[in-house]
C-alpha positions in Angstrom: 31.3 32.3 -31.3 33.4 29.8 -29.3 37.0 30.9 -29.6 38.2 27.6 -28.0 37.6 25.7 -31.2 40.5 27.0 -33.3 42.7 28.4 -30.5 44.2 31.0 -32.8 43.6 34.3 -31.2 46.1 37.0 -32.0 46.6 39.4 -29.1 45.5 43.0 -29.6 48.6 45.3 -29.9 49.6 48.7 -28.6 49.6 51.4 -31.3 52.3 53.8 -30.1 54.5 55.2 -27.4 53.6 58.6 -25.8 54.5 60.8 -23.0 52.6 60.0 -19.8 49.2 61.7 -19.4 46.2 61.8 -17.0 42.7 61.2 -18.3 39.6 60.0 -16.4 38.5 58.0 -19.5 41.6 55.8 -19.3 43.0 53.2 -17.0 46.7 52.5 -16.4 48.6 49.4 -15.4 52.3 48.5 -15.2 53.9 47.2 -18.4 55.5 43.9 -17.7 58.8 42.8 -19.4 57.7 39.4 -20.5 56.1 37.3 -23.2 52.6 38.1 -24.4 50.5 35.0 -23.9 46.9 33.9 -24.5 45.6 31.4 -21.9 42.9 28.9 -22.8 41.7 27.6 -19.4 39.2 24.8 -18.8 38.3 22.8 -15.7 40.8 20.1 -16.5 43.3 21.8 -18.7 45.6 24.8 -19.2 46.9 25.8 -22.7 49.2 28.7 -23.2 50.1 30.1 -26.6 52.4 33.0 -27.6 51.8 35.6 -30.4 52.9 33.1 -33.0 50.3 30.6 -31.6 53.1 28.3 -30.4 52.3 26.3 -27.3 54.4 27.2 -24.3 53.7 24.7 -21.5 56.5 22.4 -22.6 58.9 25.3 -21.7 57.0 26.4 -18.6 55.5 23.2 -17.0 55.1 25.0 -13.7 52.1 26.8 -15.2 50.1 23.6 -16.2 47.6 23.9 -13.4 46.7 27.6 -13.4 43.3 26.5 -14.7 42.5 25.6 -11.1 42.6 29.2 -10.2 39.5 30.1 -12.2 35.9 29.3 -11.7 34.9 28.4 -15.3 36.1 27.9 -18.8 37.6 31.1 -20.2 40.2 32.7 -22.4 42.5 35.3 -20.9 45.1 37.7 -22.3 48.2 38.4 -20.3 51.9 38.3 -19.8 54.2 35.4 -18.9 57.0 36.7 -16.7 59.9 35.4 -14.6 60.5 37.5 -11.5 63.8 38.0 -9.9 63.6 39.9 -6.6 60.1 40.9 -7.6 61.1 42.5 -10.9 60.4 40.9 -14.3 63.7 39.5 -15.8 63.5 39.3 -19.6 66.9 37.7 -19.8 65.9 34.7 -17.7 62.6 34.4 -19.6 64.3 34.3 -23.0 66.9 31.9 -21.7 64.1 29.5 -20.7 62.5 29.7 -24.1 65.7 28.5 -25.6 66.0 25.4 -23.5 65.0 22.1 -25.1 66.2 19.5 -22.6 63.2 18.5 -20.3 65.5 17.9 -17.4 67.1 21.4 -17.7 63.6 22.9 -18.1 62.4 21.2 -14.9 65.5 22.5 -13.0 65.0 26.1 -14.3 61.2 25.9 -13.4 62.2 25.0 -9.9 64.9 27.7 -9.5 63.1 30.6 -11.2 59.4 29.7 -11.9 57.3 31.7 -14.2 54.0 33.5 -13.5 51.1 34.2 -15.8 49.7 37.7 -15.2 46.2 38.2 -16.6 45.0 41.6 -17.7 42.1 40.9 -20.1 39.3 38.4 -20.5 38.2 37.5 -24.1 35.7 34.7 -23.5 33.6 33.3 -20.6 32.1 29.9 -21.0 31.1 29.7 -24.7 30.5 33.4 -25.0 33.0 35.7 -26.7 33.2 39.2 -25.0 35.6 40.8 -27.5 33.0 43.3 -28.5 32.3 44.3 -24.8 34.0 47.4 -23.4 37.2 46.9 -21.4 35.4 47.9 -18.2 33.1 44.8 -18.6 36.0 42.5 -19.5 37.9 43.6 -16.4 34.9 43.0 -14.3 34.5 39.5 -15.8 38.1 38.7 -15.1 37.7 39.5 -11.5 34.6 37.4 -11.2 36.3 34.4 -12.8 39.2 34.2 -10.4 39.0 31.9 -7.4 42.3 32.9 -6.0 45.7 34.2 -7.0 49.0 32.5 -6.4 52.7 32.8 -7.2 52.0 31.2 -10.6 48.8 33.1 -11.5 48.0 36.8 -10.8 45.7 39.5 -12.1 47.1 42.8 -13.2 46.2 45.8 -11.0 45.2 49.1 -12.6 44.3 52.6 -11.6 42.0 55.2 -13.1 43.1 58.6 -14.4 46.5 58.9 -12.7 48.8 57.8 -15.5 51.5 60.3 -14.8 51.7 59.3 -11.1 51.9 55.5 -12.0 54.6 56.2 -14.5 56.6 58.1 -11.9 56.4 55.0 -9.6 57.5 52.7 -12.5 60.4 55.1 -13.2 61.5 55.1 -9.6 61.4 51.3 -9.4 63.2 51.0 -12.7 60.3 49.0 -14.2 59.6 48.9 -18.0 56.8 51.4 -18.0 53.0 51.8 -18.1 50.2 50.8 -20.5 47.3 53.2 -20.8 43.9 51.7 -22.0 40.7 53.5 -22.9 38.1 52.3 -20.4 35.4 51.8 -23.0 37.7 50.2 -25.6 36.8 47.0 -27.5 39.2 44.1 -28.3 40.4 43.7 -31.8 42.6 40.6 -32.2 45.8 41.1 -34.0 45.2 44.9 -34.5 47.2 47.8 -33.3 44.7 50.1 -31.5 45.0 53.7 -30.5 43.0 52.7 -27.5 46.1 51.1 -26.0 49.2 53.3 -25.5 52.5 52.8 -23.7 54.7 55.0 -21.6 58.2 53.5 -21.4 61.3 54.5 -19.5 63.3 53.0 -22.4 62.1 52.2 -25.9 62.8 48.8 -27.3 62.7 47.4 -30.9 63.0 44.1 -32.6 65.7 43.5 -35.2 66.7 40.5 -37.4 70.3 39.5 -36.6 72.3 39.6 -39.8 75.8 38.9 -38.5 78.3 39.8 -35.8 81.7 41.5 -35.5 84.4 40.0 -33.2 86.1 42.9 -31.5 89.1 43.0 -29.2 88.9 41.6 -25.7 86.1 39.1 -26.3 83.7 41.9 -27.2 81.1 41.4 -29.9 78.8 43.6 -31.9 75.6 42.3 -33.5 74.7 43.6 -37.0 71.1 44.6 -37.0 68.6 44.5 -39.9 65.0 44.7 -40.9 63.0 43.6 -44.0 62.0 46.1 -46.7 60.1 44.9 -49.8 61.2 41.3 -49.0 64.9 42.1 -48.6 67.0 42.7 -45.5 68.4 46.2 -45.1 71.1 47.3 -42.6 70.0 49.0 -39.4 73.2 49.4 -37.4 74.9 47.6 -34.5 74.5 46.9 -30.9 77.5 46.0 -28.6 76.4 46.6 -25.0 74.9 43.5 -23.5 76.1 41.1 -26.2 77.7 38.0 -24.7 79.7 35.1 -26.1 76.8 32.9 -25.3 74.5 35.0 -27.4 76.9 34.7 -30.4 77.2 31.0 -30.0 73.5 30.6 -30.7 73.9 32.0 -34.2 74.6 29.9 -37.3 77.3 31.1 -39.6 76.8 31.3 -43.4 79.3 32.0 -46.2 77.6 35.1 -47.6 76.0 38.4 -46.5 72.2 38.4 -46.3 72.2 41.9 -47.7 71.9 42.7 -51.4 74.3 45.6 -50.7 76.9 45.0 -48.0 77.0 48.1 -45.7 80.3 49.9 -45.8 82.2 50.9 -42.7 81.7 50.4 -39.0 83.6 47.2 -39.2 81.2 45.4 -41.5 84.0 44.4 -43.8 85.1 42.0 -40.9 81.6 40.8 -40.1 80.7 37.2 -39.7 77.4 36.7 -41.5 74.8 34.4 -40.1 71.5 32.8 -41.0 68.9 35.6 -40.4 66.6 33.4 -38.2 67.2 35.1 -34.8 65.2 38.1 -33.6 66.9 40.3 -31.0 65.4 43.0 -28.7 67.4 46.2 -28.5 66.6 48.7 -25.8 67.6 52.4 -26.3 66.9 55.9 -25.3 63.8 57.1 -27.2 63.0 60.3 -29.2 66.1 60.2 -31.4 64.9 59.8 -35.0 66.6 57.2 -37.2 69.2 56.5 -34.5 69.7 54.0 -31.7 71.0 56.1 -28.8 72.8 54.0 -26.1 71.5 50.7 -27.5 71.6 47.6 -25.3 71.1 44.0 -26.4 68.4 42.5 -24.2 68.1 39.0 -25.7 66.4 36.9 -28.4 62.7 36.5 -29.0 61.1 33.3 -30.2 57.5 34.5 -30.6 58.1 36.6 -33.7 58.8 35.5 -37.3 61.8 37.2 -38.9 59.8 38.2 -42.0 57.5 40.2 -39.8 60.3 42.6 -38.7 59.7 45.3 -41.3 61.2 48.8 -41.4 58.8 51.7 -41.1 
């Protein structure tokens, strides 16, 4: 099967978050705070697509020649990141995805260029290797690469020592670690128990339903998710919300909820078109509550209707 023909691969997804563990049947690599991306690389062309299968090179033109870093036609799974002081900066990444002016995009690409970090290989030449174990796919990824650069890199991993790698990530204030079973196969678009994350902080996607203008130029975003086709209220986030974030929202004259939530300032809420997805980071392990939530930014690679309450 030649996966190049349709170019519609959905990335395999992580099933759940767990406490760090060590196991010789698993490998561990750093979890990068970026945008999941499938790279279709040929001798004369690079094509990058996000989880919604939207092409990305118009937003990240500095990556249009990463195909020169590989030896033959292939499809790679990885993460698109923008590094600041060597650390992935999600804010700068989401800011770039919102730019539309080609001139501003070129300036941003020069100031803070993006990098594609590959961590899986899905096809080599015309042959799909989705049904090969991760160990084989990792080997093929290494064999494909001519050289790495500041725009193209291969994710490093270690065997067995997941706890130790998590401790390093924690000390460096990185997002966390992904654990992958060494013999796992690749199931596009599926959440697999063979991939698990250890995170310093949990994050979650929400549909923006509105905002509350508080004193001193402070704002809270009203959070929601879909349930049976309707939006339901999921709380607020204030920390990290800027005036610039609010200015990207489109006001509407009515609440998107069937039942307007009472209290917490919602009677003064400004309701908006629910077409923005925001990422909220919070302390994990508090059931049905967002402990110390922080607004991280908007996402453009997820459809609002896919944000469903569990």
